[in-house]
C-alpha positions in Angstrom: 143.1 64.0 103.9 143.4 61.8 100.9 144.9 63.4 97.8 143.4 62.3 94.5 146.0 60.9 92.1 145.3 62.9 89.0 147.9 61.0 87.1 146.2 57.7 87.8 142.8 59.2 86.8 144.2 60.1 83.4 146.1 56.8 83.2 149.5 58.4 83.2 152.9 58.3 85.0 153.9 61.4 86.9 156.7 61.9 84.3 154.1 62.5 81.5 154.7 65.4 79.2 152.2 68.2 78.6 151.3 66.6 75.2 150.7 63.2 76.8 148.5 64.8 79.4 146.5 66.7 76.8 146.1 63.5 74.6 145.0 61.4 77.5 142.5 64.0 78.5 141.0 64.2 75.0 140.9 60.4 74.7 139.1 60.1 78.1 136.7 62.9 77.4 135.6 61.2 74.1 135.0 58.0 76.0 133.2 59.4 79.1 131.4 62.5 77.8 128.0 62.8 79.5 126.3 63.5 76.2 127.2 59.9 75.2 125.8 58.5 78.5 123.0 60.8 79.6 121.5 58.6 82.3 124.7 57.1 83.7 125.6 58.9 87.0 128.9 56.9 87.3 130.1 58.2 83.9 129.2 61.7 84.9 131.2 61.4 88.1 134.2 59.9 86.2 133.9 62.7 83.6 134.1 65.3 86.5 137.2 63.6 87.9 138.8 63.7 84.4 138.1 67.4 84.1 139.4 68.1 87.6 142.6 66.2 86.9 143.2 68.0 83.6 142.5 71.4 85.2 145.4 70.8 87.6 147.8 68.8 85.4 147.1 70.9 82.2 148.3 74.1 83.9 152.0 74.1 84.6 151.8 76.2 87.8 149.0 74.1 89.3 150.9 70.9 88.3 154.1 72.0 90.0 152.1 72.8 93.2 150.3 69.5 93.0 153.5 67.6 92.5 154.9 69.4 95.6 151.8 68.4 97.6 152.2 64.8 96.5 155.8 64.8 97.4 155.1 66.2 100.9 152.3 63.7 101.4 154.5 60.8 100.5 157.2 61.9 102.9 154.6 62.3 105.6 153.3 58.8 104.9 156.8 57.3 104.9 157.4 59.0 108.3 154.2 57.6 109.8 155.0 54.1 108.4 158.5 54.3 109.9 157.1 55.3 113.3 154.5 52.5 113.3 157.2 50.0 112.4 159.5 51.2 115.2 156.6 51.1 117.7 155.6 47.5 116.7 159.3 46.5 116.8 159.5 47.5 120.5 156.5 45.3 121.4 
């Protein structure tokens, strides 16, 4: 399962403050609002991703859970990479 990087979607670092998250969201909504691009399906998809990212990062409890999920995912990927390295090293 690939986890969406909501920080990247909003163009932010994971250390972003609540104000920075809100400002990035407002800036992107103005740029990608479907009313400004009524026939562009890509813009509508991007707008949906922006809304989804803000729904998570804009709520402190959801953001904390998301950060925990990202942390666990990174640790798991580091473990998989380490195992693959060790297996290739033995060959």
